[in-house]
C-alpha positions as CSV (number, residue, x, y, z in Angstrom):
1,X,60.4,95.2,148.8
2,X,58.3,93.7,145.9
3,X,54.6,94.5,145.5
4,X,52.7,92.1,143.2
5,X,49.1,92.7,142.1
6,X,47.2,90.0,140.4
7,X,44.1,91.2,138.5
8,X,41.3,88.8,137.8
9,X,37.6,88.6,137.2
10,X,35.5,88.1,140.4
11,X,34.2,84.6,140.6
12,X,37.0,82.7,138.9
13,X,39.1,82.0,142.0
14,X,37.7,80.5,145.2
15,X,39.2,81.1,148.7
16,X,41.4,78.0,148.5
17,X,42.8,79.0,145.1
18,X,43.4,82.5,146.3
19,X,45.3,81.2,149.3
20,X,47.4,78.9,147.1
21,X,48.2,81.7,144.6
22,X,49.2,84.1,147.3
23,X,51.5,81.5,148.9
24,X,53.1,80.3,145.7
25,X,53.8,83.8,144.3
26,X,55.4,84.7,147.7
27,X,57.5,81.6,147.5
28,X,58.6,82.4,144.0
29,X,59.6,85.9,144.9
30,X,61.6,84.6,147.9
31,X,63.3,82.1,145.7
32,X,64.1,84.6,142.8
33,X,64.4,88.1,144.2
34,X,65.2,87.1,147.8
35,X,67.7,84.5,146.5
36,X,66.3,81.9,148.8
37,X,66.7,84.0,152.0
38,X,63.7,83.1,154.2
39,X,63.9,86.5,155.9
40,X,63.0,88.1,152.6
41,X,59.4,86.7,152.9
42,X,58.3,89.4,155.4
43,X,59.1,92.0,152.7
44,X,56.9,90.5,150.0
45,X,53.4,92.0,149.3
46,X,51.0,90.1,147.1
47,X,47.5,91.3,146.4
48,X,44.6,89.8,144.4
49,X,42.4,92.4,142.8
50,X,39.1,91.2,141.6
51,X,36.7,93.2,139.4
52,X,33.2,92.6,138.3
53,X,32.9,90.6,135.0
54,X,31.4,93.7,133.4
55,X,34.8,95.4,133.7
56,X,36.5,92.9,131.5
57,X,36.4,91.9,127.8
58,X,38.1,89.0,126.0
59,X,38.0,89.2,122.3
60,X,35.2,91.8,122.5
61,X,33.0,89.5,124.7
62,X,32.1,90.4,128.2
63,X,31.8,87.5,130.6
64,X,28.7,87.2,132.8
65,X,28.4,85.6,136.2
66,X,26.5,82.7,134.5
67,X,29.3,82.1,132.0
68,X,31.9,82.2,134.8
69,X,29.9,79.8,137.0
70,X,29.3,77.5,134.0
71,X,33.0,77.4,133.1
72,X,34.6,77.3,136.5
73,X,31.8,76.3,138.9
74,X,29.9,78.5,141.3
75,X,31.4,79.8,144.5
76,X,29.4,79.3,147.7
77,X,28.7,81.7,150.5
78,X,31.7,80.2,152.3
79,X,34.0,81.3,149.5
80,X,34.7,77.8,148.3
81,X,33.9,76.3,144.9
82,X,30.7,74.3,144.9
83,X,31.2,70.9,143.4
84,X,29.4,70.5,140.1
85,X,27.2,67.5,139.7
86,X,28.8,64.8,137.6
87,X,27.1,64.1,134.2
């Protein structure tokens, strides 16, 4: 019974991306560990663990909510990415 935890910075993935990631990681584990047996799917646990940007550092730089929104786009109250205006 595999348990997979994906750690990421809060604000990078929107609800649609999380759903796709959970589904695709599950599919991959069924294919590889479950050897394609569809029944194996019910034994696969996948969890996305999000932490505040202040808990992360990349090259000594801590991301901020503003940097994340500027890079990936903001996430609305509905959990989906807000379309950025085109230049």
